[in-house]
C-alpha positions as CSV (number, residue, x, y, z in Angstrom):
1,M,-0.9,35.8,40.8
2,G,0.9,39.2,39.1
3,S,2.8,42.2,39.6
4,N,2.0,45.7,40.5
5,L,4.1,49.5,40.2
6,D,3.9,51.8,43.5
7,G,5.8,54.6,44.0
8,A,6.5,57.5,46.7
9,Q,8.1,60.8,45.9
10,F,7.6,63.6,48.6
11,Y,9.6,66.9,49.2
12,L,13.1,67.1,51.8
13,Y,13.7,70.7,53.4
14,N,16.6,72.1,55.1
15,L,18.8,68.7,54.5
16,D,22.3,70.1,54.4
17,G,21.2,73.2,56.8
18,S,20.7,75.4,53.0
19,K,17.3,76.7,51.9
20,Q,17.7,74.2,48.6
21,T,15.1,72.0,48.1
22,Y,15.2,68.3,47.8
23,E,12.8,65.7,46.5
24,Y,12.7,62.2,46.9
25,R,11.4,59.2,44.7
26,Q,11.1,55.7,44.5
27,L,9.4,53.0,42.3
28,D,8.8,49.8,44.1
29,I,7.8,46.6,42.0
30,N,5.3,44.4,44.0
31,S,5.5,40.5,42.3
32,G,3.3,37.8,44.1
33,L,0.5,36.1,44.4
34,V,-2.9,37.8,45.8
35,Y,-6.2,35.4,47.1
36,E,-9.4,37.2,47.9
37,Q,-12.4,35.5,49.4
38,G,-16.1,36.9,50.3
39,I,-16.7,37.0,54.7
40,G,-20.6,37.2,54.8
41,K,-22.7,39.4,52.7
42,Y,-20.3,43.0,52.9
43,F,-16.7,42.1,53.3
44,V,-13.6,40.6,51.7
45,L,-10.6,39.7,53.3
46,T,-7.6,40.3,50.8
47,A,-4.1,38.8,51.6
48,K,-1.1,39.4,49.4
49,T,2.5,37.9,49.8
50,G,5.9,37.9,47.5
51,L,9.1,40.0,46.5
52,K,9.2,43.5,46.3
53,M,11.7,45.2,44.5
54,I,12.9,48.8,44.9
55,A,13.3,49.8,41.3
56,S,14.7,53.1,41.7
57,G,15.4,55.7,44.8
58,R,17.1,58.6,44.5
59,I,17.0,62.0,46.3
60,L,18.0,65.1,43.8
61,R,17.0,68.8,43.7
62,K,13.4,69.6,42.7
63,Q,14.7,71.1,39.9
64,D,16.6,68.7,38.5
65,T,16.2,66.2,36.2
66,F,15.7,62.5,37.3
67,K,18.7,61.7,35.9
68,N,21.0,64.5,37.6
69,Y,20.3,62.8,41.4
70,I,22.5,63.5,43.8
71,F,22.0,59.9,46.2
72,E,21.0,56.6,44.8
73,F,19.3,53.3,46.8
74,K,20.1,50.2,46.2
75,P,18.1,47.9,48.5
76,D,18.3,44.2,47.9
77,P,14.3,42.7,47.2
78,T,12.4,41.8,50.2
79,F,9.9,39.7,51.1
80,Y,6.2,41.1,51.4
81,F,3.3,39.9,53.2
82,N,0.4,42.0,53.1
83,I,-3.8,41.2,55.0
84,G,-7.0,43.8,55.0
85,V,-10.5,43.5,55.1
86,S,-12.3,45.9,52.7
87,F,-16.1,46.7,53.3
88,N,-17.9,45.8,50.1
89,P,-20.7,49.2,49.4
90,F,-22.3,47.9,45.9
91,S,-23.5,44.2,48.4
92,I,-25.4,46.6,50.1
93,L,-27.3,48.5,46.9
94,K,-27.8,44.8,45.3
95,S,-29.7,43.8,48.8
96,L,-32.0,46.7,48.7
97,N,-32.9,46.3,44.9
98,K,-34.2,42.7,45.8
C-alpha cells in the first residue's frame, strides 16, 4: 500500500502556427495497492490498482517558468489497474553459483 509520483514532459512545435516552442508538463500521483507473486524460479507477476490523480498538467512557453503557463488541465481522479510480468536475472546468477 502506498503512493508514487510519475511525470510526463515533452515539447510541442507549431502549436499555434508560430515558430514558438511550447512544453507540456504533467505530474501524476498514483495511490493504491501493489501485489507481487513469484512465478516459478525466474519471473515475478505484479498487479497494481488504485486512484490516479493528476496534480498538475500545464502547457507553457519553453523559456517561461512553470507559474507562467498558457493552459492548465484539471481532470478528475480516475481508477487504474496495471498488471505485468518481470524477469528476475539475479535468480539465474544465484542458481549458477550453487
